[in-house]
C-alpha positions as semicolon CSV with decimal commas, in nm:
position;residue;x (nm);y (nm);z (nm)
1;X;-1,533;0,726;1,882
2;X;-1,164;0,753;1,966
3;X;-1,165;0,395;2,095
4;X;-1,344;0,279;1,778
5;X;-1,085;0,450;1,555
6;X;-0,799;0,319;1,772
7;X;-0,928;-0,039;1,751
8;X;-0,963;-0,014;1,373
9;X;-0,607;0,117;1,333
10;X;-0,477;-0,146;1,577
11;X;-0,659;-0,413;1,375
12;X;-0,496;-0,278;1,062
13;X;-0,148;-0,296;1,223
14;X;-0,207;-0,656;1,326
15;X;-0,340;-0,753;0,983
16;X;-0,048;-0,581;0,814
17;X;0,197;-0,775;1,036
18;X;0,018;-1,100;0,947
19;X;0,037;-1,008;0,583
20;X;0,409;-0,954;0,619
21;X;0,449;-1,299;0,773
22;X;0,242;-1,449;0,492
23;X;0,455;-1,267;0,235
24;X;0,765;-1,427;0,381
25;X;0,626;-1,760;0,275
26;X;0,649;-1,637;-0,084
27;X;0,468;-1,850;-0,341
28;X;0,491;-2,166;-0,132
29;X;0,127;-2,165;-0,010
30;X;0,006;-2,123;-0,369
31;X;0,247;-2,386;-0,498
32;X;0,139;-2,634;-0,228
33;X;-0,235;-2,566;-0,305
34;X;-0,173;-2,617;-0,678
35;X;0,018;-2,940;-0,621
36;X;-0,253;-3,071;-0,386
37;X;-0,513;-2,999;-0,656
38;X;-0,299;-3,172;-0,919
39;X;-0,244;-3,468;-0,690
40;X;-0,617;-3,505;-0,623
41;X;-0,687;-3,484;-0,997
42;X;-0,423;-3,739;-1,079
43;X;-0,542;-3,974;-0,804
44;X;-0,895;-3,955;-0,943
45;X;-0,764;-4,032;-1,291
46;X;-0,567;-4,332;-1,163
47;X;-0,872;-4,460;-0,978
48;X;-1,088;-4,421;-1,288
49;X;-0,836;-4,617;-1,496
50;X;-0,825;-4,890;-1,231
51;X;-1,205;-4,909;-1,242
52;X;-1,200;-4,919;-1,620
53;X;-0,958;-5,212;-1,621
54;X;-1,155;-5,392;-1,348
55;X;-1,483;-5,356;-1,536
56;X;-1,324;-5,457;-1,867
57;X;-1,192;-5,777;-1,702
58;X;-1,539;-5,854;-1,570
59;X;-1,695;-5,792;-1,911
60;X;-1,430;-5,998;-2,089
61;X;-1,472;-6,293;-1,852
62;X;-1,847;-6,273;-1,890
63;X;-1,807;-6,276;-2,269
64;X;-1,570;-6,573;-2,244
65;X;-1,826;-6,769;-2,044
66;X;-2,101;-6,678;-2,286
67;X;-1,881;-6,790;-2,574
68;X;-1,832;-7,129;-2,409
69;X;-2,204;-7,152;-2,345
70;X;-2,282;-7,078;-2,711
71;X;-2,033;-7,338;-2,833
72;X;-2,189;-7,597;-2,606
73;X;-2,529;-7,500;-2,737
74;X;-2,406;-7,546;-3,095
75;X;-2,278;-7,896;-3,016
76;X;-2,609;-7,981;-2,857
77;X;-2,802;-7,856;-3,162
78;X;-2,577;-8,055;-3,396
79;X;-2,638;-8,371;-3,195
80;X;-3,012;-8,306;-3,209
81;X;-2,997;-8,266;-3,589
82;X;-2,908;-8,634;-3,620
83;X;-3,217;-8,724;-3,421
84;X;-3,485;-8,513;-3,590
85;X;-3,740;-8,675;-3,821
86;X;-3,844;-8,377;-4,036
87;X;-3,681;-8,105;-4,244
88;X;-3,866;-7,841;-4,048
89;X;-3,704;-7,952;-3,722
90;X;-3,366;-7,977;-3,894
91;X;-3,397;-7,622;-4,036
92;X;-3,505;-7,486;-3,694
93;X;-3,195;-7,634;-3,536
94;X;-2,983;-7,493;-3,819
95;X;-3,118;-7,146;-3,750
96;X;-3,033;-7,185;-3,382
97;X;-2,681;-7,294;-3,477
98;X;-2,643;-6,988;-3,708
99;X;-2,771;-6,758;-3,434
100;X;-2,526;-6,907;-3,184
101;X;-2,237;-6,876;-3,432
102;X;-2,330;-6,509;-3,496
103;X;-2,339;-6,453;-3,123
104;X;-1,994;-6,610;-3,085
105;X;-1,857;-6,389;-3,365
106;X;-1,993;-6,077;-3,193
107;X;-1,864;-6,192;-2,855
108;X;-1,517;-6,248;-3,001
109;X;-1,523;-5,895;-3,142
110;X;-1,630;-5,764;-2,804
111;X;-1,352;-5,953;-2,633
112;X;-1,094;-5,817;-2,878
113;X;-1,226;-5,465;-2,813
114;X;-1,212;-5,514;-2,436
115;X;-0,857;-5,653;-2,457
116;X;-0,751;-5,346;-2,652
117;X;-0,926;-5,122;-2,402
118;X;-0,742;-5,292;-2,115
119;X;-0,408;-5,261;-2,292
120;X;-0,449;-4,887;-2,342
121;X;-0,588;-4,839;-1,991
122;X;-0,292;-5,028;-1,837
123;X;-0,043;-4,817;-2,030
124;X;-0,217;-4,496;-1,921
125;X;-0,238;-4,629;-1,566
126;X;0,139;-4,688;-1,558
127;X;0,204;-4,340;-1,683
128;X;-0,054;-4,194;-1,446
129;X;0,103;-4,362;-1,143
130;X;0,449;-4,237;-1,243
131;X;0,316;-3,882;-1,279
132;X;0,137;-3,912;-0,944
133;X;0,454;-4,025;-0,774
134;X;0,638;-3,722;-0,914
135;X;0,364;-3,481;-0,802
136;X;0,351;-3,634;-0,449
137;X;0,728;-3,612;-0,418
138;X;0,731;-3,245;-0,520
139;X;0,433;-3,180;-0,286
140;X;0,616;-3,336;0,005
141;X;0,920;-3,118;-0,058
142;X;0,714;-2,799;-0,089
143;X;0,521;-2,881;0,229
144;X;0,845;-2,930;0,417
145;X;0,972;-2,594;0,291
146;X;0,647;-2,427;0,393
147;X;0,652;-2,593;0,735
148;X;1,003;-2,470;0,797
149;X;0,914;-2,115;0,708
150;X;0,592;-2,129;0,910
151;X;0,766;-2,280;1,212
152;X;1,018;-1,996;1,218
153;X;0,739;-1,740;1,270
154;X;0,486;-1,970;1,438
155;X;0,493;-1,802;1,781
156;X;0,463;-1,451;1,638
157;X;0,184;-1,558;1,405
158;X;-0,009;-1,718;1,690
159;X;0,034;-1,406;1,903
160;X;-0,091;-1,181;1,623
161;X;-0,389;-1,404;1,552
162;X;-0,478;-1,395;1,922
163;X;-0,454;-1,017;1,923
164;X;-0,669;-1,000;1,611
165;X;-0,940;-1,218;1,772
166;X;-0,954;-0,988;2,070
167;X;-0,983;-0,676;1,850
168;X;-1,252;-0,833;1,627
169;X;-1,466;-0,923;1,928
170;X;-1,451;-0,564;2,052
171;X;-1,521;-0,412;1,710
172;X;-1,878;-0,341;1,601
173;X;-2,002;-0,570;1,327
174;X;-2,086;-0,282;1,090
175;X;-1,744;-0,120;1,137
176;X;-1,571;-0,453;1,083
177;X;-1,766;-0,513;0,760
178;X;-1,662;-0,171;0,626
179;X;-1,301;-0,236;0,728
180;X;-1,294;-0,578;0,558
181;X;-1,454;-0,441;0,240
182;X;-1,197;-0,160;0,209
183;X;-0,910;-0,387;0,301
184;X;-1,010;-0,635;0,033
185;X;-1,044;-0,359;-0,229
186;X;-0,721;-0,182;-0,137
187;X;-0,464;-0,462;-0,120
188;X;-0,491;-0,518;0,258
189;X;-0,461;-0,153;0,361
190;X;-0,788;-0,009;0,494
191;X;-0,690;0,231;0,777
192;X;-0,402;0,478;0,733
193;X;-0,267;0,782;0,918
194;X;-0,244;1,126;0,767
195;X;0,123;1,207;0,714
196;X;0,230;1,561;0,628
197;X;-0,125;1,642;0,529
198;X;-0,139;1,349;0,287
199;X;-0,318;1,013;0,286
200;X;-0,090;0,737;0,414
201;X;-0,236;0,500;0,152
202;X;-0,247;0,684;-0,178
203;X;-0,032;0,985;-0,076
204;X;-0,280;1,233;-0,222
205;X;-0,314;1,564;-0,031
206;X;-0,582;1,586;0,236
207;X;-0,754;1,929;0,250
208;X;-0,638;2,134;0,553
209;X;-0,991;2,172;0,681
210;X;-1,044;1,792;0,674
211;X;-0,714;1,745;0,858
212;X;-0,840;1,974;1,132
213;X;-1,172;1,789;1,149
214;X;-1,026;1,439;1,166
215;X;-0,799;1,553;1,455
216;X;-1,114;1,590;1,663
217;X;-1,149;1,209;1,641
218;X;-1,525;1,238;1,663
219;X;-1,621;1,051;1,340
220;X;-1,485;0,827;1,066
221;X;-1,329;1,012;0,773
222;X;-1,222;0,854;0,446
223;X;-0,978;0,967;0,181
224;X;-1,152;1,143;-0,106
225;X;-0,919;0,971;-0,356
226;X;-0,877;0,610;-0,243
227;X;-1,160;0,564;0,008
228;X;-0,939;0,442;0,291
229;X;-1,019;0,531;0,651
230;X;-0,801;0,817;0,776
231;X;-0,685;0,855;1,139
232;X;-0,491;1,123;1,325
233;X;-0,152;1,098;1,493
234;X;-0,329;1,085;1,825
235;X;-0,518;0,770;1,722
236;X;-0,193;0,615;1,599
237;X;-0,035;0,674;1,940
238;X;-0,341;0,555;2,130
239;X;-0,364;0,234;1,927
240;X;-0,018;0,138;2,049
241;X;-0,150;0,101;2,402
242;X;-0,420;-0,138;2,279
243;X;-0,181;-0,397;2,147
């Protein structure tokens, strides 16, 4: 049990040191993550606008070709009107001409709408690209700042992560789950020593009888107030030899 408690406290010390290194980075990790998300969102918006313009061009060109086709059809029908021998045939051709002219009118409206859509999309695209350039520039600067801070403590961080891996492997899965749950709930501090008969986490008094019991190091005790795992001075000293 002493080794179990010592490993848990050693794990807490390593995690606290890693937290300190992370804190030195300040808000940079969050800022970088936010800028990356904004950049991805802006890139998607730019891509959507480019696709909108591309499709509008295709639709406009198709409408242009159909307009030409309808005009050619009208000319053909007009030529045929001079050749017909009955009013019924003439009227039928007239209806075809009217239908083609109506189609042309609709196509011209569609083309006008598509041209307007392309104009707006091109303006939005220009703005979107400008915004994206600004975001990417800021992201590059923030990444450089974060890399500089991370590089300063890179060796120490790697050493601590290696130590953590070794402790995790040697810690029982159930104990590790309890540790992680408390650590998450208590701002990163799951295992604390008893100092002057008080919890090292919430500083509330620990009953004298409980202090005597936890000094036996034969079971896991938790603070009655904050729920953190309590360890004795002996465990604190023994954990130093683990790291």
